N, C-alpha and C positions, 0 to 999 in steps of 0.2 A: 719238745717238738721246739724244730728250727725258728727262725724267725720268723722267713718268707710263708710257713706253711700259718704259725697265728696270726699273720698279716689278715692268709686270702681268709681264713676262717672267722674273723674277727667282721672282715667285710662280708663274707656274705648272712655271717648273723643279727650281723647290723641292718643290713635291707634286707634282708626278714620281715624281724619283726618292723622294721620304720614299714612293708608295705601292709605288714597288720594290720599294726595302728593306726595308718591309715585310708582305709581299705575302700573307709564311704565316701573321702575326697575325691579319688584318682576323678576322673571325669569318664564318665559315662559314656562309651563306647559301643556300637554297632554288634563288634567282632572279640574274642573274650580276650583282652588284649593283660586288663592284669594276672587269668589264672593261668596266658602265657609265664608275666615272667612269676609269678607266687610258684607255678612246678619248675621252670627251669634253677633255679635260686637251692631248689629244697632239693631236684639232682642234684645240683652242683656242692653243694655240703654234704651228700651225703659218699657223695663220689667222695672227697678230700678226708671225710671220717673213715673209712673205706682203706682208702689209702694207710695212711698216716699210722692205722691200729695194725694193718700184714705189715708193715714197714718195718713192726718191733719186734716182730715173730720170725723169729726164723728161725724159718720151715720150710724148705720150698716146696711141698704141697701146696699150704697154704698163701704162698705170693702165686703160685699158680693163679688157682679161685679166683685171687684180689686182678689179672688180669684176663681174667675171662669174662669175668661183671661185665671188666668197663670194656670188650671187645663187644661181647656177647649181647649186652643188653644196654649200656648205660650210654653206649657213643653211637648208637641207628635214636636212640630213639632221643637223647639231647638233639643228636642230628636234620631229626624231625621233626623236634620241636621249634628248634629255633628259626631253620624256615617257615614256620607255617609262622609262626611271631612275626618275623618279617612282613608275609603276606596282611597279619591282621591288620596292625603297625602301619603300613603303605595305606589302607584300606580305610584307615582312621585315621591320616593322615590333621585333618581338619578340629579337633577333638584334644589331638592329644597339643596341638602347638601350642592352641589355650590352656592346658593345662600346668604349672611348675613343677612336674614329674616328668616334659618333652626328653631331658638336656639326659634325665636320669635314666630314661629306658635309650635316646639313644648310642647311649653311654658303653650299656648292659648288649646292648647290641655286638658292636665292635668288641667285647673282649669273649662275645659269647665267639663269632665267625675266625677273633683269634690261633684257639681256647678246638674247634675245631679245628684249622689250615696244621697247627700248630699238630695235635695225635694222626692226624693224616696224613704229616712229612715224619709221623716215628714210627708208622704204619709201611710207609714204602721201605726205611730203612729196614722195619724189623724183618720183612721178605727179602732183603736184598741180603740182609746179613743169617735166614736161616729161624733163625730166632722161634722162630712159631713151631720149628723141628721139636722143643723144647719144655715153650709153651702150653701145648696143645697133647707134648705126649703119654701117654698110657698108663699108669698110677704100677702097675699090674697088667699080667701077660690074658689076654682075653681068653683064652680058657679054664683060665683061676674065677672067673668074672659069669659062667656056664657061656658064656655066647658059642666058643667053639671046641671043641674035642681034644684032648689030653695029644700033643706034637713034640716029640723033643728040638721039632724044627722050628715051632715057634714060640719058645724058650729065650727072654734076651738074650742075643751075646755082643758081651762086655769086656771088660777088663776082669781079672784072676782077681780078690783081694788081696794077694803075693802084692800082687803088680800098683796095682792102686797107692796101697802102702806104702808101695817104695816112692811114691813120688814128695818132696822136700815140704815138708810143713813150715812157714814164714808168721810170725806177728805181723798184721802192717802198725807202720810209728804212726804214721800219718798218713792222710789224708789222702786212697791212689789215685791216679788221674786216669781218667776212663770211667769205667763201669763193668760188676757180670753181669755178660748177655742172656747167663741162664734166669734168674733174677731179677734183672734189673735192675737189679739196688747199685751205689755203692761200696768200694769196699775204706768201711772209714778204720781210723787208729783203732788197734786193739782186736779188727777182723783177726776170722785164725785163713790163711790164703794158701793156695795153689799157683807153682806157675809149673804150666808145660814143659815140658825136658825138648824140646823136640820143634817146639814155636815161638816158646816163651809168653805167651798170652797167659792171662791169668784172672784166676775165679777165684768167689768163698770156697773157701774145704768143703762143706756139707754141699754149697753148686755142686759143687768138678766131679768129688766122691758118689752124688747120685745118679750124673751125666753115662758116667765110665763104666755104672752095675750095666749099664743098654747099652753102650756104644761106646767101640776104639775111638774115634775120630775127637778132632777139637771141638762145637762145641759154636766153633769162633771163622777158623776158617778151611777147620772140614778135611785138615793136612794128622797123619796120626799125629797120633802121641806119642809113642817113641819111635826112630830111626826106625826104616825099613832092615839094618843088619841086627834084632836088638828083637826076637820072638818073643809074638803074646803067649 
């Protein structure tokens, strides 16, 4: 666990515990402001725990599931609760201003909107670089799931195992500048990476190998993995 992750975890856990023990001391409000605070704090804690646990697993499907869960469930629900909580706080402004919890409520509102804005920017960048093609890629052909009849033209058309194995593997000596856009994780020291020969973009070995089983292009720039003069 890195220092930043630990600090966020302790901050969330402390405030959840404090709000629980001082529940009756919170001012009586007309709207469920206390419930909003507890719900968003718990959601943020669950999100951090999920992210931290999935980051320790060097498996592409596990990371995909983590990102999907955040995009499909946590982020929309957290955004809705934050907007709903803002309305409650505005309507209960008089009661909150007279309590010692007013400063924390305002602080948590600011933190929540900064998190939502940051996530929105990251989503925009992901759409721009087509990261969602890999996040929501189907791990197996549709015909294997029984949705469509078997057909040769439905088989994923990637590189051969020999071509994938021909791309050299290197061990990261120091933390690589930038992240692997497939799993959205950094390339840390002692990780195994691969640099695509044609464009020079770098990814985790297990991530790019999985990608190239289905695609013949770079997941970042969409250029060919090998030179056009080199037959696939």
